C-alpha positions in Angstrom: -90.1 -44.4 115.8 -89.8 -47.0 118.5 -87.3 -48.9 120.6 -87.0 -52.6 121.4 -84.7 -54.9 123.4 -84.6 -58.6 123.9 -82.3 -60.3 126.3 -81.0 -63.9 126.1 -80.0 -65.3 129.5 -77.1 -67.6 129.1 -75.6 -70.4 131.4 -73.2 -69.3 134.1 -70.4 -71.2 132.4 -71.2 -70.0 128.9 -68.1 -69.0 126.9 -68.8 -65.3 126.3 -66.1 -65.2 123.6 -68.6 -67.0 121.4 -71.0 -64.0 121.8 -68.2 -61.6 121.0 -67.4 -63.6 117.8 -71.1 -63.7 116.9 -71.4 -59.9 117.3 -68.2 -59.3 115.3 -69.5 -61.5 112.5 -73.1 -60.3 112.4 -72.7 -56.6 113.4 -71.4 -55.2 110.2 -74.4 -56.6 108.3 -76.5 -54.0 110.1 -74.4 -51.0 109.3 -76.5 -50.1 106.2 -79.9 -51.2 107.3 -82.6 -48.8 106.1 -85.0 -47.5 108.7 -82.7 -48.3 111.6 -81.5 -45.5 113.9 -79.1 -47.9 115.7 -78.7 -51.5 116.8 -76.4 -52.3 119.7 -75.1 -55.8 120.2 -74.6 -55.9 123.9 -73.6 -58.3 126.7 -73.2 -58.7 130.4 -70.7 -61.1 131.9 -71.5 -62.7 135.2 -69.7 -61.0 138.1 -68.5 -58.0 136.1 -69.9 -54.5 136.4 -72.8 -55.6 138.7 -74.1 -58.4 136.3 -75.8 -61.3 138.1 -75.4 -63.6 135.1 -74.3 -63.8 131.5 -76.6 -62.2 128.9 -76.6 -61.4 125.3 -78.9 -58.7 124.0 -79.9 -56.5 121.2 -81.1 -52.9 121.6 -82.7 -51.1 118.7 -84.0 -47.7 117.8 -86.1 -48.0 114.7 -86.9 -44.8 112.7 -89.3 -46.6 110.4 -92.1 -49.0 111.6 -92.2 -50.9 108.3 -88.4 -51.6 108.5 -88.9 -53.0 112.1 -91.8 -55.2 110.9 -89.7 -56.4 107.9 -87.0 -57.4 110.4 -89.3 -59.4 112.7 -90.7 -61.3 109.7 -87.3 -61.9 108.0 -84.6 -64.6 108.0 -82.5 -62.3 110.2 -84.9 -62.6 113.1 -85.5 -66.3 112.4 -81.7 -66.7 112.9 -82.2 -65.2 116.4 -85.0 -67.7 117.2 -82.9 -70.6 115.8 -79.9 -69.7 117.9 -81.5 -68.7 121.2 -85.3 -69.4 121.1 -88.1 -67.0 120.7 -87.3 -64.0 123.0 -89.6 -61.8 125.0 -89.3 -58.4 123.3 -89.6 -55.2 125.4 -90.9 -52.2 123.4 -91.0 -48.5 124.0 -91.9 -45.2 122.4 -89.1 -42.7 122.7 -90.0 -39.6 124.7 -86.7 -37.9 124.0 -83.4 -38.5 122.2 -80.4 -36.2 122.6 -77.2 -37.0 120.7 -73.7 -36.2 122.1 -70.5 -35.5 120.2 -68.8 -38.9 120.2 -69.2 -41.3 117.3 -69.2 -44.7 119.0 -70.3 -46.4 122.2 -68.4 -48.9 124.4 -71.1 -49.2 127.1 -74.8 -48.8 127.5 -76.6 -48.1 130.8 -80.3 -48.8 131.4 -82.4 -47.6 134.2 -86.1 -48.4 134.6 -88.5 -46.3 136.7 -92.1 -47.0 137.5 -94.4 -44.1 136.7 -96.9 -43.3 139.4 -100.6 -42.9 138.7 -100.5 -39.2 139.6 -97.6 -38.4 137.3 -97.9 -35.2 135.2 -96.6 -36.4 131.8 -96.0 -32.9 130.5 -93.6 -32.2 133.4 -92.1 -35.7 133.1 -91.2 -35.1 129.4 -89.9 -31.7 130.2 -87.7 -33.1 132.9 -86.4 -35.9 130.8 -85.5 -33.5 127.9 -83.5 -31.3 130.3 -81.8 -34.4 131.8 -80.9 -35.8 128.4 -79.7 -32.5 127.2 -77.3 -32.3 130.2 -76.1 -35.9 129.6 -75.5 -35.2 125.9 -73.1 -32.5 126.8 -70.8 -34.9 128.6 -67.6 -35.6 126.6 -68.2 -39.4 126.4 -71.9 -39.4 125.4 -73.1 -40.8 122.1 -76.8 -40.6 123.0 -79.2 -40.2 125.9 -82.6 -41.7 125.3 -85.7 -41.8 127.4 -88.5 -44.2 126.3 -91.9 -45.1 127.6 -93.3 -48.7 127.9 -97.0 -48.2 127.7 -97.8 -51.8 128.7 -96.1 -51.4 132.1 -96.2 -47.6 132.6 -92.5 -47.7 133.1 -89.9 -45.2 131.9 -86.6 -46.5 130.7 -83.5 -44.4 130.3 -80.6 -45.4 128.1 -77.2 -43.8 128.0 -74.8 -44.8 125.2 -71.3 -44.0 126.3 -67.8 -44.1 124.7 -66.4 -44.9 128.2 -65.5 -48.4 129.2 -68.4 -50.2 131.0 -68.5 -49.8 134.8 -70.8 -50.8 137.6 -73.7 -48.4 137.7 -75.1 -46.9 140.8 -78.6 -47.9 139.6 -79.9 -50.0 136.8 -77.9 -52.2 134.4 -74.7 -51.9 132.5 -73.9 -53.5 129.2 -70.7 -53.9 127.2 -71.2 -52.9 123.6 -69.8 -55.6 121.3 -70.9 -53.8 118.1 -72.9 -50.7 117.3 -74.5 -50.2 113.9 -75.9 -46.7 113.6 -77.1 -46.1 110.0 -79.8 -43.6 111.0 -77.9 -41.4 113.4 -77.1 -38.8 110.7 -80.8 -38.4 110.1 -81.4 -37.9 113.8 -78.6 -35.3 113.9 -80.1 -33.5 111.0 -83.5 -33.4 112.7 -82.0 -32.1 116.0 
């Protein structure tokens, strides 16, 4: 299981309705993708909810490494490259995933935290499990995920929420344009 995200930075005057239309058109094609926990088509609009610029992004939780490899080597990913250029892809291994009670998300929040050299990873994981467990109990939570980027030794926290996107106190906020979640039943069964 692993996570990845790529972000396309768009011009300040970009018509974000084009992105919404793209997500509405392409999103349903992912609803039955084997090996995928979820894929969120997400965006930020310049000046809204703390966003410095316009972005279009995809956030994935893959349950199967082979399925993720098949995607990267497929026509689906070539369409991403053809439309926006070859993106820099951030990758993480999940430390913890807690699912809430709602069935969809309208917003995603991301917070990145540098991990100090003296960090006790056992304690770090225990604390993140407790934090995500608490967040998953909130009425509007679909999922609380903590993931580790081993190339930068950075922790990333993701909160998928049914609430309308708002400006976060820390980190970044994204509007969910479409959420495909074919693997969430498997995650629920494993929980």
